[in-house]
Residue frames relative to the residue before (quaternion, step in Angstrom):
aa qw qx qy qz dx dy dz
X 1.0000 0.0000 0.0000 0.0000 0.00 0.00 0.00
X 0.6142 0.5674 -0.3528 0.4200 3.59 1.03 -0.64
X 0.6564 0.4619 -0.3278 0.4983 3.57 0.99 -0.78
X 0.6820 0.4521 -0.3746 0.4361 3.69 0.69 -0.59
X 0.6084 0.5104 -0.3645 0.4863 3.70 1.11 -0.65
X 0.6422 0.5325 -0.3416 0.4329 3.66 0.93 -0.75
X 0.6330 0.5426 -0.2844 0.4733 3.55 1.08 -0.96
X 0.6685 0.4992 -0.3008 0.4620 3.61 0.97 -0.90
X 0.6726 0.4909 -0.3056 0.4617 3.53 0.96 -0.78
X 0.6594 0.5210 -0.3374 0.4242 3.56 0.99 -0.63
X 0.7452 0.3962 -0.2463 0.4765 3.54 1.07 -0.44
X 0.5199 0.6808 -0.3794 0.3498 3.56 1.28 -0.55
X 0.4200 -0.6967 0.5339 0.2304 3.56 -1.10 0.73
X 0.7638 -0.1400 0.1436 0.6135 3.50 0.96 -1.03
X 0.0272 0.7663 -0.6412 0.0294 3.54 -0.94 0.98
X 0.3509 -0.7229 0.5546 0.2162 3.51 -1.16 0.60
X 0.0827 -0.7891 0.6057 0.0606 3.64 -0.76 0.81
X 0.2658 -0.7987 0.5302 0.1010 3.51 -0.32 1.34
X 0.6272 -0.5328 0.4016 0.4020 3.57 -1.22 0.62
X 0.6839 0.4993 -0.3250 0.4211 3.58 0.81 -0.82
X 0.6322 0.4862 -0.3472 0.4933 3.63 1.00 -0.65
X 0.5932 0.5191 -0.3937 0.4728 3.64 0.88 -0.66
X 0.6470 0.5272 -0.3022 0.4605 3.53 0.71 -0.96
X 0.6880 0.4696 -0.2824 0.4757 3.60 0.79 -0.75
X 0.6408 0.5164 -0.3316 0.4612 3.53 0.96 -0.65
X 0.6038 0.5361 -0.3292 0.4895 3.51 1.17 -0.82
X 0.6565 0.5287 -0.3080 0.4411 3.62 0.81 -0.96
X 0.6673 0.4859 -0.2922 0.4829 3.60 0.89 -0.93
X 0.6435 0.5109 -0.3282 0.4659 3.63 0.88 -0.87
X 0.7275 0.4622 -0.2698 0.4292 3.52 0.76 -0.92
X 0.7663 0.4230 -0.2085 0.4363 3.52 0.80 -1.20
X 0.7585 0.4246 -0.1775 0.4614 3.42 0.81 -1.21
X 0.7691 0.3620 -0.1175 0.5134 3.55 0.89 -1.19
X 0.2682 -0.8101 0.4706 0.2244 3.59 1.30 -0.30
X 0.1856 0.7675 -0.5632 0.2436 3.55 1.06 0.98
X 0.5106 -0.6373 0.5001 0.2882 3.64 -1.07 0.86
X 0.6689 -0.5380 0.3709 0.3544 3.58 -1.19 0.78
X 0.6969 0.4796 -0.3132 0.4315 3.61 0.80 -1.03
X 0.6304 0.5442 -0.3113 0.4578 3.57 1.15 -0.81
X 0.6445 0.5213 -0.3119 0.4642 3.55 0.95 -0.96
X 0.6290 0.5133 -0.3268 0.4839 3.62 0.96 -0.77
X 0.6511 0.5176 -0.3094 0.4610 3.55 0.84 -0.97
X 0.7029 0.4744 -0.2900 0.4436 3.57 0.77 -0.97
X 0.6301 0.5284 -0.3256 0.4667 3.60 1.07 -0.69
X 0.6388 0.5216 -0.3095 0.4734 3.54 0.97 -0.88
X 0.6440 0.5051 -0.3106 0.4834 3.59 1.01 -0.78
X 0.5930 0.5181 -0.3652 0.4965 3.71 1.02 -0.64
X 0.6993 0.4800 -0.3016 0.4354 3.62 0.58 -1.09
X 0.7087 0.4864 -0.2613 0.4392 3.58 1.01 -0.69
X 0.4708 0.6652 -0.4607 0.3515 3.57 1.31 -0.19
X 0.5271 -0.6606 0.4316 0.3155 3.56 -0.94 0.96
X 0.6669 0.5204 -0.2785 0.4548 3.59 1.16 -0.62
X 0.6586 0.5204 -0.2876 0.4613 3.63 1.28 -0.33
X 0.1190 -0.7656 0.6299 0.0545 3.57 -0.94 0.96
X 0.0692 -0.7799 0.6211 0.0341 3.60 -1.02 0.77
X 0.6450 -0.5480 0.3917 0.3609 3.48 -1.19 0.48
X 0.7910 -0.0780 0.1369 0.5911 3.61 0.79 -1.08
X 0.2642 -0.8198 0.4931 0.1223 3.51 0.15 1.39
X 0.6678 0.5393 -0.2876 0.4249 3.62 0.98 -0.88
X 0.6505 0.4734 -0.3049 0.5097 3.57 1.08 -0.62
X 0.6153 0.5244 -0.3306 0.4870 3.65 1.06 -0.66
X 0.6921 0.4956 -0.2818 0.4428 3.46 0.79 -1.07
X 0.6313 0.5147 -0.3025 0.4951 3.62 1.14 -0.81
X 0.6241 0.5588 -0.3098 0.4498 3.52 1.00 -0.81
X 0.6807 0.5018 -0.2683 0.4614 3.47 1.07 -0.87
X 0.5778 0.5724 -0.3283 0.4803 3.52 1.28 -0.74
X 0.6959 0.4897 -0.2590 0.4569 3.52 0.80 -1.11
X 0.6069 0.5482 -0.3078 0.4862 3.56 1.07 -0.94
X 0.7415 0.4191 -0.2596 0.4551 3.60 0.74 -0.94
X 0.7833 0.4039 -0.2132 0.4218 3.53 0.63 -1.12
X 0.7352 0.3657 -0.1969 0.5356 3.59 1.04 -0.83
X 0.3657 -0.7781 0.4498 0.2417 3.64 1.19 -0.08
X 0.3296 0.6952 -0.5440 0.3347 3.57 0.96 0.92
X 0.5548 -0.5665 0.4648 0.3940 3.42 -1.28 0.39
X 0.6829 -0.5176 0.2929 0.4242 3.72 -1.03 0.41
X 0.6426 0.5352 -0.3393 0.4306 3.52 0.92 -0.98
X 0.6760 0.4973 -0.2723 0.4707 3.63 0.93 -0.81
X 0.6262 0.5285 -0.2898 0.4946 3.53 1.13 -0.78
X 0.6720 0.4931 -0.2773 0.4779 3.48 1.07 -0.80
X 0.5677 0.5291 -0.3576 0.5195 3.59 1.13 -0.63
X 0.6589 0.4931 -0.3325 0.4606 3.69 0.71 -0.90
X 0.7106 0.4771 -0.3110 0.4132 3.55 0.76 -0.85
X 0.6446 0.5196 -0.3103 0.4672 3.45 1.21 -0.75
X 0.5882 0.5728 -0.3234 0.4705 3.53 1.09 -0.80
X 0.6800 0.4650 -0.2903 0.4869 3.55 0.86 -0.95
X 0.7002 0.5051 -0.3034 0.4031 3.62 0.78 -0.91
X 0.7028 0.4804 -0.2289 0.4721 3.49 1.16 -0.72
X 0.4347 -0.6903 0.4455 0.3690 3.48 1.35 -0.46
X 0.3948 0.7279 -0.4844 0.2821 3.64 1.23 -0.08
X 0.1582 -0.8648 0.4615 0.1188 3.47 1.00 -0.99
X 0.7441 0.2913 -0.1985 0.5675 3.63 1.26 0.01
X 0.1320 -0.7683 0.6244 0.0480 3.50 -1.30 0.81
X 0.3141 -0.7291 0.5792 0.1850 3.49 -0.92 1.02
X 0.3054 0.7880 -0.4782 0.2390 3.60 -0.25 1.13
X 0.3597 -0.7010 0.5435 0.2895 3.63 -1.03 0.44
X 0.5675 0.6099 -0.3948 0.3874 3.66 1.17 -0.13
X 0.3191 -0.8216 0.4603 0.1058 3.44 -0.46 1.43
X 0.5024 0.6443 -0.4325 0.3814 3.53 1.34 -0.18
X 0.5555 0.6051 -0.3866 0.4194 3.63 1.17 -0.44
X 0.5349 0.6097 -0.4092 0.4180 3.67 1.22 -0.44
X 0.5919 0.5842 -0.3902 0.3952 3.66 1.01 -0.54
X 0.6523 0.4943 -0.2941 0.4937 3.68 1.15 -0.46
X 0.2626 -0.8370 0.4623 0.1294 3.50 -0.30 1.23
X 0.6287 0.5783 -0.3357 0.3970 3.64 1.23 -0.21
X 0.7377 0.2389 -0.1962 0.6002 3.50 1.36 0.10
X 0.3279 -0.7263 0.5619 0.2219 3.48 -1.22 0.36
X 0.3198 -0.7510 0.5494 0.1784 3.50 -1.16 0.63
X 0.1348 -0.7700 0.6190 0.0763 3.62 -0.69 0.91
X 0.2888 -0.7521 0.5786 0.1271 3.48 -0.79 1.23
X 0.4471 -0.7150 0.4736 0.2541 3.55 -0.82 1.02
């Protein structure tokens, strides 16, 4: 499958990579293929950087990958952090204490 996907990316003029599909790719790489977190982040940055790939908000995705990699949050929580930062909200309602590791946002426990 990897070779077919690589071939399709090589000839595509423009493809859209949604945030949700990126998250799913990360999940499959981590869980099924047991790829290390730093490598997963590297691969996703490379996908976002492809000239044929369009994303909704590359800065938020790149920040999400940074938080995912450096703070060791799962991608969904890292994405929430990046969105909270980008919108200026700065707070996340969550039971997940791992968010407390990120100093740019505050976590509010329900």
